[in-house]
C-alpha positions in Angstrom: 75.7 49.2 7.2 73.8 47.4 9.9 74.1 50.4 12.2 72.7 52.7 9.5 69.9 50.2 8.9 69.1 50.0 12.6 69.1 53.8 12.9 66.8 54.0 9.9 64.4 51.4 11.4 64.6 53.3 14.7 63.7 56.5 13.0 60.7 54.9 11.3 59.6 53.5 14.6 59.9 56.9 16.2 57.9 58.5 13.3 55.3 55.9 13.5 55.0 56.3 17.3 54.8 60.1 16.9 52.0 59.8 14.3 50.2 57.2 16.4 50.4 59.5 19.4 49.1 62.5 17.4 46.3 60.4 16.0 45.4 59.2 19.5 45.6 62.7 20.9 43.5 64.2 18.1 40.5 62.0 19.1 40.6 62.8 22.9 38.2 65.3 24.3 39.8 68.6 25.3 39.2 69.5 28.9 37.7 72.9 29.0 36.5 72.7 32.6 32.9 72.3 31.4 32.8 75.8 30.0 33.2 77.2 26.5 36.5 79.0 25.7 36.4 82.0 23.3 39.5 82.6 21.2 40.4 84.8 18.2 42.7 84.0 15.3 44.2 87.1 13.8 44.3 87.7 10.1 47.4 86.5 8.3 48.3 84.0 11.0 50.3 80.9 10.1 49.6 77.5 11.6 52.2 77.9 14.3 50.9 81.3 15.3 47.3 79.9 15.3 48.3 77.2 17.7 50.0 79.7 20.0 47.0 82.1 20.0 44.7 79.2 21.0 47.1 78.2 23.8 47.3 81.8 25.0 43.5 82.0 25.1 43.4 79.2 27.6 42.8 76.1 25.4 44.7 73.2 27.0 46.0 71.8 23.7 49.8 71.8 23.2 50.7 74.2 20.4 53.2 71.8 18.9 50.7 68.9 18.8 48.1 71.1 17.1 50.6 72.3 14.6 51.7 68.7 13.7 48.0 67.7 13.5 47.2 70.5 11.1 50.3 69.8 8.9 49.8 66.0 9.0 46.2 66.4 7.8 47.1 68.8 5.0 45.0 71.6 6.6 47.8 73.9 7.8 47.2 76.4 5.0 43.4 76.3 5.3 42.9 77.9 8.7 40.6 80.9 8.7 41.0 84.0 10.8 38.0 85.0 13.0 36.3 84.6 16.4 35.6 81.1 17.6 34.2 79.3 20.6 35.5 75.9 21.8 32.6 74.1 23.3 33.0 71.3 26.0 33.3 67.8 24.6 35.2 68.7 21.4 38.4 66.9 20.3 41.5 68.5 18.7 40.5 67.2 15.3 37.0 68.7 15.7 38.6 72.0 16.7 40.8 71.9 13.7 37.9 71.3 11.4 36.0 74.2 13.0 38.8 76.6 12.1 39.2 75.2 8.6 35.5 75.5 8.0 35.3 79.0 9.5 32.6 78.1 12.0 32.8 81.4 13.8 31.2 82.1 17.1 28.4 84.7 17.0 27.0 87.3 19.2 23.7 89.2 18.9 22.5 92.6 19.7 18.7 93.5 19.7 17.6 96.9 18.6 13.9 97.3 19.6 11.2 99.1 17.6 10.4 102.4 19.2 13.7 102.9 20.9 15.5 106.2 20.5 19.0 106.3 19.2 20.5 106.8 22.7 19.0 103.5 23.7 20.5 101.9 20.6 23.9 103.2 21.4 23.7 102.0 25.0 22.8 98.5 23.8 25.7 98.4 21.4 28.1 99.9 23.9 27.1 97.3 26.4 27.6 94.3 24.1 30.5 92.3 25.4 31.0 90.5 22.0 31.6 93.6 19.9 34.8 95.5 19.4 34.0 99.0 20.5 35.5 101.4 18.0 32.8 104.1 18.2 32.4 104.7 21.9 34.4 107.9 21.8 32.6 109.3 18.8 29.9 111.9 18.9 26.7 111.2 17.1 27.7 113.5 14.3 31.2 111.9 14.0 29.5 108.5 13.9 27.2 109.5 11.1 30.2 110.9 9.2 31.8 107.5 9.5 28.8 106.0 7.9 28.8 108.5 5.0 25.3 109.5 6.0 23.8 112.7 4.6 22.3 113.6 8.0 24.2 114.5 11.1 21.2 113.7 13.4 21.0 109.9 13.7 17.5 109.5 15.1 15.3 107.2 13.1 17.9 106.3 10.6 18.6 102.8 11.9 16.4 99.7 11.4 15.3 98.0 14.6 16.2 94.3 14.4 18.3 91.6 16.0 21.8 91.7 14.5 24.0 88.6 14.5 27.8 89.1 14.2 31.0 87.2 14.6 32.4 87.9 18.0 35.0 90.6 17.9 33.3 92.5 15.0 33.6 96.2 15.1 30.5 97.9 16.4 30.7 100.3 13.4 29.6 97.3 11.3 26.4 97.0 13.3 25.6 100.7 12.8 26.4 100.4 9.1 24.2 97.4 8.6 21.3 98.9 10.5 21.7 102.3 8.7 21.8 100.6 5.3 18.8 98.5 6.2 16.7 101.5 7.2 17.6 103.5 4.2 16.7 100.6 1.9 13.3 100.1 3.5 12.6 103.8 3.6 13.4 104.2 -0.1 11.3 101.1 -1.0 8.3 102.4 1.0 8.7 105.9 -0.5 8.6 104.4 -4.0 5.4 102.5 -3.2 3.7 105.4 -1.4 0.1 106.4 -1.8 -0.6 109.6 -3.8 -1.4 112.9 -2.1 0.7 112.6 1.0 1.7 115.8 2.9 5.4 115.0 2.8 8.0 116.9 0.8 10.5 114.0 0.9 11.2 110.6 2.4 12.8 112.0 5.5 9.6 113.7 6.5 7.9 110.4 6.0 10.5 108.8 8.3 9.7 111.5 10.9 6.0 110.5 10.7 6.8 106.8 10.9 8.7 107.5 14.1 5.7 109.2 15.6 3.3 106.4 14.6 5.7 103.9 16.2 5.4 105.7 19.5 1.7 106.4 19.3 0.5 102.9 18.3 -0.6 100.4 20.9 -2.1 98.0 18.3 -0.3 97.2 15.1 -3.6 97.0 13.3 -4.2 100.7 14.1 -1.1 102.1 12.5 -2.7 103.0 9.2 -5.6 104.8 11.0 -3.2 106.8 13.2 -1.3 107.6 10.1 -4.5 108.9 8.5 -5.2 111.2 11.4 -1.8 112.8 11.3 -1.8 113.1 7.5 -5.3 114.7 7.7 -4.1 117.1 10.4 -1.0 118.2 8.3 -3.2 118.7 5.2 -5.6 120.9 7.1 -3.0 122.9 8.9 -3.9 121.6 12.4 -1.3 121.0 15.0 -0.3 117.4 15.4 -0.6 117.6 19.2 1.1 114.2 19.9 2.5 113.6 23.3 5.5 111.4 22.3 7.0 114.4 20.5 6.7 116.5 23.6 8.3 113.7 25.7 11.2 113.4 23.3 11.7 117.2 23.5 11.8 117.0 27.3 14.8 114.7 27.2 16.1 113.7 30.6 13.5 116.0 32.2 10.8 113.4 31.5 10.2 111.3 34.6 7.4 109.1 33.4 4.5 111.6 33.5 3.6 114.5 31.2 1.8 117.5 32.7 -0.1 120.5 31.2 2.9 122.8 31.7 5.0 120.4 29.6 2.5 120.7 26.8 2.8 124.4 27.0 6.6 124.6 27.2 7.9 125.2 23.8 10.7 123.0 22.3 11.5 122.2 18.7 9.7 118.9 19.2 6.5 120.2 20.9 3.8 119.6 18.4 1.3 121.4 20.7 3.2 124.7 20.3 4.7 124.3 16.8 3.0 123.4 13.5 4.0 120.7 11.2 6.4 117.9 11.9 9.3 118.0 14.4 12.8 118.6 13.0 13.9 114.9 13.2 12.4 111.5 14.0 11.7 110.7 17.6 12.3 107.0 17.5 13.5 104.1 15.4 10.5 103.0 13.4 10.0 99.5 12.1 8.8 98.4 8.7 5.1 98.4 9.7 5.3 102.0 10.8 7.2 103.0 7.6 4.5 101.3 5.5 1.7 102.9 7.5 3.2 106.4 7.2 3.3 106.2 3.4 0.0 104.3 3.1 -2.5 105.8 5.5 -6.0 104.4 5.7 -8.8 106.1 3.7 -10.4 108.0 6.5 -11.4 111.6 7.4 -10.6 111.1 11.1 -8.8 114.0 12.8 -8.8 112.7 16.4 -8.2 109.6 18.4 -8.3 108.7 22.0 -7.1 105.6 23.8 -9.8 103.3 25.2 -7.4 102.0 27.9 -7.2 98.5 26.5 -4.5 99.3 23.9 -7.0 100.3 21.2 -8.3 103.7 20.2 -11.5 105.5 19.2 -11.2 107.6 16.0 -13.4 110.7 15.4 -13.9 113.0 12.4 -14.9 116.0 14.4 -14.2 117.6 17.8 -17.7 116.9 19.3 -17.3 113.2 18.6 -13.8 113.3 20.1 -15.0 115.0 23.2 -17.7 112.4 23.8 -15.0 109.7 23.4 -12.7 111.5 25.8 -15.5 111.8 28.4 -16.3 108.1 28.0 -12.8 106.6 28.1 -10.6 109.2 29.8 -12.7 110.9 32.4 
């Protein structure tokens, strides 16, 4: 009996020592070499698998100790899958709490107002924090994935800075930006001014994309919108350089020449009446609002002063005087 009792006591001592060791270890700072360590926990992972995934990612925390810590604290079944970052100075217990609380690490991708869709794709493709599921897709294939009713993507994505859990599929960024733009476009269309020269909201989006590229000063968006709306109503050519540049594609090298204005493309508003067939940029909310709420003005022309602002004119003679003063 004494042997059994001694063994029992020894077992208790070993358990106590083990618990004490884990408690001590759980409060010690993990040595990350002074750098954060990214790791991913796959969906459906049990505590043992989680511990191994962290160890495989380079976190110097013995898998068995982390597993015992999670089980001993009653948190083994509360671990959340996702992308994480272990910052320097954290303890195993803090790491465990991070995973239990789902404190995911986030990346960000900025989509800039006035960019075209090719620039947006490049920014997303170059993000190191996204899972790239769309790189091999054509634009039309990508739009089909989004269940969009247009095959041409230009203008249909809202420019903004998008935060995401690291490891997120890039398709989610496209979906989020697409839904955001459609929502804002529909809201702006519902609140539009009467008498606009647009058959539908997509034509308004095309106009917004032109305003986005033409406007140096945000305060002038509604006036530029008025000029283009007045031109469309009167049957005048829009004659806006950004559409010509867009139609030139890779041939544009930073300057536009007279021959470019005379070379016909589907986007050349010097040679073709009305709006171009698609947007030419990703317009922000201010340009959407301006396109659907132009200023009350009879202006038909505008010319840049050279300081970012424009002079607006209601007839050609006024415009020519402004051109002579500010451009010649």
